[in-house]
C-alpha positions as CSV (number, residue, x, y, z in Angstrom):
1,M,-10.0,0.0,-9.5
2,F,-10.6,3.4,-7.9
3,G,-8.9,2.2,-4.7
4,R,-5.7,1.4,-6.5
5,S,-5.6,4.9,-8.2
6,K,-6.1,6.6,-4.8
7,R,-3.3,4.5,-3.3
8,S,-1.0,5.4,-6.2
9,R,-1.7,9.1,-5.6
10,Q,-1.0,8.6,-1.9
11,E,2.3,6.8,-2.7
12,K,3.3,9.6,-5.0
13,V,2.6,12.3,-2.4
14,I,4.5,10.3,0.3
15,R,7.4,9.8,-2.0
16,E,7.5,13.6,-2.6
17,V,7.4,14.4,1.1
18,L,10.1,11.8,1.9
19,T,12.2,13.3,-0.9
20,A,11.7,16.8,0.5
21,E,12.3,15.9,4.1
22,F,15.4,13.9,3.4
23,G,16.6,16.8,1.2
24,K,16.4,19.1,4.2
25,Q,18.9,16.7,5.9
26,G,21.2,16.8,2.9
27,L,20.2,13.3,1.7
28,D,18.9,12.3,-1.7
29,F,16.0,9.9,-1.1
30,E,15.9,9.1,-4.9
31,S,19.5,7.7,-4.6
32,F,18.4,5.2,-2.0
33,D,18.1,1.6,-3.1
34,P,14.7,1.0,-4.6
35,T,13.8,-1.6,-2.0
36,I,14.5,0.9,0.8
37,Q,12.5,3.6,-1.0
38,R,9.5,1.2,-1.5
39,T,9.7,-0.1,2.1
40,M,9.7,3.5,3.5
41,V,6.7,4.5,1.3
42,I,4.7,1.5,2.4
43,A,5.6,2.0,6.0
44,A,4.6,5.6,5.9
45,L,1.3,4.6,4.3
46,A,0.7,2.0,7.0
47,S,1.7,4.2,9.9
48,G,0.3,7.4,8.5
49,S,3.6,9.2,9.5
50,V,6.4,10.2,7.2
51,Q,8.3,11.7,10.1
52,E,8.1,8.4,12.0
53,Q,9.8,6.7,9.0
54,I,12.5,9.3,8.8
55,D,13.2,9.0,12.5
56,A,13.4,5.2,12.2
57,F,15.8,5.5,9.3
58,A,18.0,7.9,11.3
59,R,18.1,5.4,14.2
60,V,19.1,2.6,11.9
61,A,21.8,4.7,10.3
62,A,23.2,5.7,13.7
63,K,23.4,2.1,14.7
64,I,25.2,1.2,11.5
65,A,27.6,4.2,12.0
66,E,28.4,2.9,15.5
67,Q,29.5,-0.4,13.9
68,D,31.9,1.2,11.4
């Protein structure tokens, strides 16, 4: 029971950090598809690095842009 509450707090903090960091790049994290948001939060929890997830997102976005 207590573990779930701690994880919820961690997810909230990570979501806030992701929102702020993407905001610095002119992107609205809250406008991302909910599946993408959830995946990035879980990945940041697992890796312990929000910046790593932002960098990975940027790499994927760059690859997609190359295809357009």
